[in-house]
C-alpha positions as CSV (number, residue, x, y, z in Angstrom):
1,M,-32.9,7.9,-35.2
2,P,-32.9,8.4,-31.5
3,T,-32.0,11.8,-30.1
4,P,-29.3,12.0,-27.4
5,A,-32.0,12.2,-24.7
6,H,-33.2,8.7,-25.7
7,R,-29.7,7.1,-25.5
8,S,-29.2,4.8,-22.6
9,A,-26.4,5.5,-20.1
10,P,-22.9,4.3,-21.2
11,T,-22.2,0.7,-20.1
12,V,-19.1,-0.3,-18.3
13,Q,-17.8,-1.8,-21.5
14,D,-17.9,1.8,-23.0
15,Q,-15.9,3.0,-20.0
16,P,-12.8,0.7,-19.7
17,Y,-11.3,3.0,-16.9
18,V,-14.3,2.0,-14.7
19,E,-13.4,-1.7,-15.3
20,V,-9.8,-1.0,-14.4
21,F,-10.6,0.7,-11.1
22,T,-13.2,-2.0,-10.3
23,E,-10.5,-4.7,-10.8
24,I,-7.9,-2.8,-8.8
25,G,-10.4,-2.4,-5.9
26,A,-11.3,-6.1,-6.0
27,I,-7.6,-7.1,-6.1
28,E,-6.9,-4.9,-3.1
29,H,-9.8,-6.4,-1.2
30,Y,-8.8,-10.0,-1.8
31,L,-5.1,-9.3,-1.1
32,R,-6.0,-7.5,2.2
33,A,-8.3,-10.4,3.2
34,A,-5.7,-13.1,2.4
35,V,-3.0,-11.3,4.4
36,T,-5.3,-10.5,7.4
37,K,-5.9,-14.2,7.9
38,H,-2.2,-14.7,8.6
39,L,-1.6,-11.8,11.0
40,P,-1.0,-12.5,14.7
41,E,-3.7,-11.7,17.2
42,G,-4.1,-7.9,17.6
43,M,-2.1,-6.9,14.5
44,T,-3.9,-4.9,11.8
45,H,-3.2,-4.9,8.1
46,A,-1.8,-1.3,8.3
47,Q,0.7,-2.4,11.0
48,F,1.7,-5.3,8.8
49,E,2.2,-3.0,5.8
50,M,4.5,-0.8,8.0
51,L,6.7,-3.8,8.9
52,Q,6.8,-4.8,5.2
53,W,7.8,-1.3,4.3
54,F,10.8,-1.6,6.6
55,M,11.6,-5.1,5.2
56,R,11.7,-3.8,1.7
57,Y,13.2,-0.3,2.0
58,G,14.9,-0.2,5.4
59,D,14.2,1.8,8.5
60,G,15.4,5.1,10.0
61,Q,12.8,7.4,8.5
62,T,10.9,10.0,10.5
63,P,7.2,9.6,11.1
64,A,6.5,12.5,8.7
65,E,8.6,10.8,5.9
66,L,6.7,7.5,6.5
67,A,3.4,9.2,6.3
68,R,4.4,10.8,2.9
69,M,5.8,7.5,1.5
70,M,2.9,5.4,2.7
71,L,0.2,7.9,1.6
72,L,-1.2,8.2,5.1
73,T,-1.8,11.1,7.4
74,K,0.8,11.9,10.1
75,G,-1.9,11.0,12.7
76,A,-2.5,7.6,11.2
77,I,1.3,6.9,11.1
78,T,1.7,8.0,14.7
79,N,-1.2,5.6,15.7
80,I,0.4,2.7,13.8
81,L,3.8,3.3,15.2
82,H,2.5,3.7,18.7
83,K,0.8,0.3,18.5
84,L,3.8,-1.4,16.9
85,E,6.0,0.1,19.6
86,K,3.7,-1.3,22.3
87,M,4.1,-4.8,20.6
88,G,7.9,-4.4,20.6
89,F,8.1,-4.4,16.8
90,V,9.5,-0.9,16.3
91,A,11.5,1.6,18.3
92,V,10.8,5.3,17.9
93,L,14.0,7.1,18.9
94,A,15.3,10.7,19.1
95,D,17.1,11.8,15.9
96,C,20.8,12.2,16.8
97,D,21.2,15.2,14.5
98,D,17.9,17.0,15.4
99,G,16.5,16.3,18.8
100,R,13.1,17.6,17.7
101,K,12.7,14.8,15.2
102,K,12.1,11.1,15.8
103,R,13.5,8.1,13.8
104,V,11.8,4.8,13.5
105,K,13.7,1.5,13.6
106,I,12.3,-2.0,13.3
107,T,13.3,-4.3,16.2
108,R,14.5,-7.9,16.1
109,A,11.0,-8.8,17.3
110,G,9.5,-6.8,14.4
111,L,11.8,-8.6,11.9
112,E,10.9,-12.0,13.3
113,A,7.2,-11.2,13.3
114,S,7.3,-10.1,9.7
115,N,9.3,-13.1,8.6
116,A,6.9,-15.4,10.5
117,I,3.9,-13.9,8.7
118,M,5.6,-14.3,5.3
119,K,6.5,-17.9,6.2
120,D,2.9,-18.5,7.2
121,M,1.7,-17.1,3.8
122,K,4.2,-19.1,1.8
123,S,1.6,-21.5,0.3
124,K,-0.4,-18.5,-1.0
125,T,2.6,-16.7,-2.4
126,E,3.7,-19.9,-4.1
127,A,0.2,-20.3,-5.6
128,L,0.4,-16.7,-6.9
129,R,3.8,-17.4,-8.4
130,E,2.5,-20.5,-10.1
131,G,-0.6,-18.8,-11.4
132,F,1.2,-15.9,-13.2
133,T,4.7,-15.5,-14.7
134,D,7.2,-12.8,-13.9
135,D,6.7,-11.5,-17.4
136,E,3.0,-11.1,-16.8
137,F,3.7,-9.0,-13.7
138,R,6.4,-7.0,-15.5
139,A,3.9,-6.3,-18.4
140,A,1.3,-5.0,-16.0
141,T,3.7,-2.8,-14.0
142,P,4.3,0.1,-16.4
143,F,0.6,0.8,-16.9
144,L,-0.1,0.5,-13.1
145,R,2.9,2.8,-12.3
146,A,1.8,5.4,-14.9
147,L,-1.7,5.3,-13.6
148,R,-0.5,5.8,-10.0
149,V,1.7,8.7,-11.0
150,F,-1.0,10.3,-13.0
151,L,-3.5,10.0,-10.2
152,S,-1.0,11.4,-7.7
153,E,-0.4,14.4,-9.9
154,I,-4.0,15.3,-10.4
155,S,-4.8,14.6,-6.7
156,E,-2.3,17.2,-5.4
157,L,-3.8,20.4,-4.1
158,G,-3.8,23.1,-6.7
159,A,-3.1,20.6,-9.5
160,P,-4.8,21.3,-12.8
161,A,-7.9,19.2,-13.6
162,T,-6.0,17.4,-16.4
163,A,-2.5,16.0,-16.3
164,R,-0.4,14.8,-19.1
165,R,1.2,11.4,-19.4
């Protein structure tokens, strides 16, 4: 009988969490590549994500709120917003209630650009919708959400090394 020193390293099949993270990484890569092909000249994926955020959740947040919600640093958000503002896609305005804060609004040009990108990607989104059912997406969502929350909890500074589900 072999001793533990003679055992081979665990295979990926022995570690399903490795497979899950490998698949998530590959999905993110292919999604980013597919979207990037449809962006207008000079627009980055991060800038597109910001426009999509406003399309889904509305605008009016502060840069600090956007950084927290989009899991980016305040510096990264400031850079994205500055470039989107130069393109005319967002306006960074003084907060009426607190002059020290800024609020971000998507402009008509930003709405039009976002809609044009989504229209340009329509064939890909239709292929995705034909390839998988809503029920398949719904079935995957609870696990992915729980995994995200779990990782968020253990990633926070000072968080214990183990978290509970």
